[in-house]
C-alpha positions as CSV (number, residue, x, y, z in Angstrom):
1,M,-0.8,2.2,-4.1
2,E,-2.1,0.2,-7.0
3,W,-3.1,-3.5,-7.0
4,P,-1.7,-5.6,-8.2
5,P,1.8,-4.2,-7.9
6,S,3.8,-4.1,-11.2
7,L,7.2,-5.5,-12.2
8,E,8.6,-2.0,-12.1
9,D,7.4,-1.6,-8.5
10,L,9.2,-4.9,-7.6
11,K,12.4,-3.9,-9.3
12,L,12.3,-0.5,-7.6
13,D,11.9,-2.2,-4.2
14,L,14.8,-4.6,-5.0
15,K,16.9,-1.9,-6.5
16,I,17.3,-3.7,-9.8
17,E,18.0,-1.5,-12.8
18,D,18.5,-4.0,-15.6
19,D,16.0,-6.4,-17.3
20,R,18.0,-9.6,-17.2
21,D,15.7,-11.3,-14.7
22,D,12.4,-9.8,-15.7
23,E,10.7,-13.1,-16.6
24,R,11.6,-14.8,-13.3
25,L,10.8,-11.7,-11.2
26,Q,7.4,-11.5,-12.9
27,Q,6.7,-15.1,-12.0
28,M,7.6,-14.5,-8.4
29,L,5.4,-11.4,-8.4
30,D,2.5,-13.2,-9.9
31,A,2.8,-16.0,-7.4
32,A,3.0,-13.5,-4.5
33,V,-0.1,-11.6,-5.7
34,A,-2.0,-14.9,-6.0
35,Y,-0.9,-16.0,-2.6
36,V,-1.9,-12.7,-1.0
37,E,-5.3,-12.7,-2.7
38,R,-5.9,-16.3,-1.5
39,V,-4.8,-15.8,2.2
40,R,-6.4,-12.4,2.5
41,S,-9.7,-13.1,0.8
42,D,-11.3,-10.6,3.2
43,V,-9.9,-7.7,1.2
44,D,-11.8,-6.1,-1.7
45,Y,-9.1,-5.9,-4.4
46,S,-11.3,-3.9,-6.8
47,A,-11.2,-1.0,-4.4
48,P,-8.0,0.8,-3.3
49,V,-5.8,-1.7,-1.4
50,P,-4.0,-0.7,1.8
51,A,-0.3,0.2,1.2
52,D,0.9,-2.5,3.6
53,L,-0.6,-5.3,1.5
54,V,1.1,-3.9,-1.6
55,V,4.5,-3.6,0.1
56,G,4.0,-7.0,1.7
57,A,3.4,-8.6,-1.7
58,L,6.4,-6.9,-3.1
59,R,8.6,-8.0,-0.2
60,L,7.2,-11.6,-0.4
61,A,8.1,-11.8,-4.1
62,G,11.6,-10.4,-3.4
63,R,12.0,-13.0,-0.6
64,W,10.9,-15.9,-2.9
65,N,13.3,-14.6,-5.5
66,S,16.2,-14.7,-3.0
67,R,15.2,-18.1,-1.6
68,R,15.3,-19.7,-5.0
69,R,19.1,-19.7,-4.7
70,S,18.9,-21.4,-1.3
71,P,16.8,-24.5,-1.2
72,D,18.6,-25.5,2.0
73,A,17.9,-22.1,3.5
74,L,21.6,-21.1,3.2
75,V,23.0,-18.5,0.9
76,D,26.7,-18.1,0.2
77,A,28.1,-14.8,1.4
78,G,31.6,-15.1,-0.1
79,D,34.5,-14.6,2.3
80,L,32.0,-14.3,5.2
81,G,30.8,-17.9,4.8
82,S,27.2,-18.7,4.4
83,S,24.1,-17.1,5.9
84,R,20.8,-18.6,6.8
85,I,17.6,-17.4,5.3
86,P,14.7,-18.3,7.6
87,G,11.5,-19.7,6.1
88,V,9.3,-17.1,7.8
89,D,9.7,-13.4,7.9
90,P,7.7,-11.7,10.6
91,D,7.9,-8.3,8.9
92,I,6.2,-9.7,5.8
93,E,3.6,-11.5,7.9
94,R,3.0,-8.2,9.8
95,L,2.6,-6.3,6.5
96,L,0.2,-8.9,5.1
97,G,-1.7,-9.5,8.4
98,I,-1.1,-13.3,8.2
99,G,0.3,-15.9,10.5
100,R,0.5,-14.8,14.1
101,F,-0.4,-11.3,13.0
102,R,-3.8,-12.4,11.6
103,G,-6.6,-10.9,13.6
104,A,-9.0,-13.0,15.6
105,M,-11.4,-15.1,13.5
106,F,-14.8,-16.2,14.6
107,A,-16.6,-19.1,13.0
């Protein structure tokens, strides 16, 4: 997969077919790419990047896009009430190799 992921990649991952939110989605994607490059400075981004990092960045951008509607970590689910969106997603952390999924580091 190609680094950095494109807006089209993000829209495909989120199953978005129109261009109404392209500007906001691009902002989320740019922020996610910058975050991944900062927390995973051990990766050579000029060489082919592992697919899990690309998918992790896409999922992180999608998650941030969803959370923008829920500053209190709750999203309205219509007749079903509201649903909580946790602040940490272990699947994204696993894909990116961060948080508790970060390998051992020696100083």
